[in-house]
C-alpha positions, -999 to 999 in steps of 0.1 A, spaced: 1 -1 -1 29 26 8 40 21 -27 9 32 -40 5 66 -18 27 88 -39 -5 87 -64 -25 103 -38 -7 140 -38 -6 136 -80 -46 131 -79 -52 160 -56 -28 184 -74 -44 174 -106 -80 180 -95 -68 211 -78 -53 219 -110 -79 215 -136 -105 233 -113 -80 262 -101 -92 251 -66 -59 263 -52 -67 299 -64 -102 298 -53 -91 289 -19 -58 310 -19 -72 339 2 -92 316 25 -126 305 20 -148 278 36 -160 248 14 -197 258 15 -185 295 0 -167 279 -29 -192 255 -35 -218 280 -38 -198 303 -59 -196 277 -87 -225 255 -83 -202 225 -75 -213 196 -53 -202 204 -17 -198 171 -6 -172 158 -32 -155 196 -26 -152 185 10 -136 152 4 -109 171 -19 -102 191 12 -101 165 35 -76 150 13 -54 179 12 -52 186 47 -40 152 52 -13 156 24 -3 190 37 -15 207 8 -44 224 26 -48 238 62 -78 249 81 -80 281 102 -97 284 134 -127 302 117 -131 274 94 -116 288 65 -93 266 40 -61 281 25 -36 261 6 0 259 10 20 290 -8 35 269 -32 7 250 -42 -9 283 -55 28 292 -71 31 258 -89 -4 243 -93 -24 275 -101 -36 279 -139 -27 319 -138 7 314 -119 34 322 -145 55 294 -128 31 267 -126 39 232 -135 -1 219 -133 1 215 -174 27 185 -165 2 170 -141 -28 172 -167 -6 154 -195 1 127 -171 -35 120 -156 -53 126 -187 -29 113 -214 -5 88 -199 -21 72 -171 -52 64 -192 -31 48 -217 -9 29 -192 -45 16 -179 -54 4 -214 -22 -19 -216 -43 -49 -205 -66 -48 -236 -38 -37 -259 -15 -70 -248 -46 -88 -258 -51 -71 -290 -83 -54 -284 -91 -20 -301 -89 9 -277 -102 43 -285 -81 70 -271 -89 105 -259 -122 120 -274 -108 155 -264 -80 174 -287 -51 174 -264 -27 194 -290 -30 224 -268 -18 205 -237 10 190 -255 21 223 -270 22 237 -235 40 210 -218 66 214 -246 65 254 -236 74 243 -197 103 220 -210 115 252 -233 117 272 -202 143 250 -188 162 241 -220 163 277 -233 195 285 -221 214 259 -235 198 266 -267 208 304 -264 243 295 -256 244 277 -288 234 301 -308 259 326 -292 288 301 -295 280 295 -332 273 334 -341 245 322 -358 223 348 -376 192 323 -394 176 295 -375 148 274 -389 128 252 -362 111 220 -372 80 214 -351 81 250 -337 46 246 -315 37 281 -305 71 294 -314 84 297 -280 120 291 -286 118 317 -315 102 344 -294 127 341 -268 155 341 -293 144 373 -309 141 388 -276 178 389 -270 190 385 -306 168 413 -325 187 408 -360 181 369 -361 162 357 -394 138 330 -377 119 308 -394 95 278 -380 72 252 -393 41 234 -374 18 207 -387 -9 213 -365 -27 241 -383 -46 254 -353 -12 258 -333 3 271 -363 -26 299 -365 -22 308 -329 16 309 -331 13 331 -361 -14 355 -345 11 357 -311 41 363 -331 28 385 -361 47 417 -350 81 403 -345 92 395 -376 95 358 -372 77 335 -400 57 308 -387 48 281 -415 18 257 -412 27 224 -431 42 196 -432 82 199 -427 85 167 -455 66 185 -482 82 220 -474 105 233 -501 124 264 -499 156 277 -517 167 293 -482 194 280 -461 201 287 -425 230 284 -399 212 263 -371 183 240 -374 163 229 -342 141 198 -340 126 196 -302 102 175 -286 88 157 -319 111 127 -326 84 100 -311 59 114 -338 82 99 -364 90 67 -374 127 54 -378 121 56 -417 109 92 -414 135 106 -387 161 94 -410 143 117 -436 140 148 -409 178 144 -408 182 145 -443 159 179 -446 178 193 -417 210 191 -441 194 206 -471 181 234 -449 215 241 -432 245 262 -446 280 246 -447 291 240 -413 258 247 -400 244 234 -365 213 208 -361 201 210 -324 178 183 -311 158 180 -276 145 147 -270 140 120 -241 166 92 -249 165 55 -238 195 34 -227 212 66 -214 227 76 -182 198 95 -164 165 91 -162 159 57 -176 125 51 -153 106 79 -168 121 73 -205 107 36 -202 74 47 -188 74 74 -217 82 49 -243 54 27 -229 31 54 -235 43 62 -271 42 25 -280 5 23 -273 -4 48 -300 -4 39 -337 7 73 -347 35 75 -321 70 59 -320 93 47 -294 120 71 -279 152 69 -299 188 65 -282 218 83 -286 231 57 -306 204 57 -333 203 95 -335 241 93 -343 237 71 -370 208 89 -385 230 117 -385 259 100 -398 239 87 -429 226 124 -435 266 138 -431 263 148 -397 287 144 -368 275 143 -335 294 172 -310 280 169 -278 253 153 -255 241 174 -226 213 165 -202 187 188 -199 160 175 -172 181 144 -158 151 130 -140 132 125 -171 159 115 -195 157 147 -217 187 155 -234 201 182 -258 223 167 -290 241 188 -310 255 179 -346 276 197 -374 271 194 -408 300 180 -423 316 200 -450 322 174 -475 
């Protein structure tokens, strides 16, 4: 039973994030007040509060009002800039339901996943990873004196926006296959000089070349054969001696293998998703596309996320 206990804080935090309960109680309120304000089931809300008090997420004042611990408001409220609640949402609503379906999948039964469109959730979790990874990306841009960059699978264009803020003269292009996400990125970045393209990278053609190409958080959407084509496309987009940066979880690496293995299980359960690569596999794709691996740097050790830097060979 003790080994199952860590799930309870995650469940409590997920529900708190999804209904923004920590913010609703942030100034102190009774269960009755919050339930009446939102027309919620008071008994069930009380059960959530009871669990929160036991876990130490919440505390009850002498006047009967409930207040959350400050770090819960900071990290698990929707409006907080420091919130990691979207990661909890992805795990609870995407990963865990998939893992629970394994019994049927192993037996060859058909399973229907996710009636809701989670493209926004995935894009937002990528944006959170981006906050952690960006300093290393910026370091490579500075080191290589990059003045033009192309981002494959740009999502909402977060990396590009951050780069533009510190390098105003950079020429920045990004391509995103999800039209809804691309449209939102175009709207948000309209006045920045960043170009966002809605389309499939395999079908995209241009005569432009760039000093750097990025492919972040997307390799698990491509089969091994398609991954080789991605490397080939990156070679076409790059100038001589250009740099290719990749951020991805890795299997068979030094750090974060518990998470990487679980993430691999999630990916393998979906027909349109593919296993997490290893550094050796990516090195081989790079070799075939005339790249040499320059550096492998851990981004989030606990999650097995790495930054890999490749240089295009001059001949």
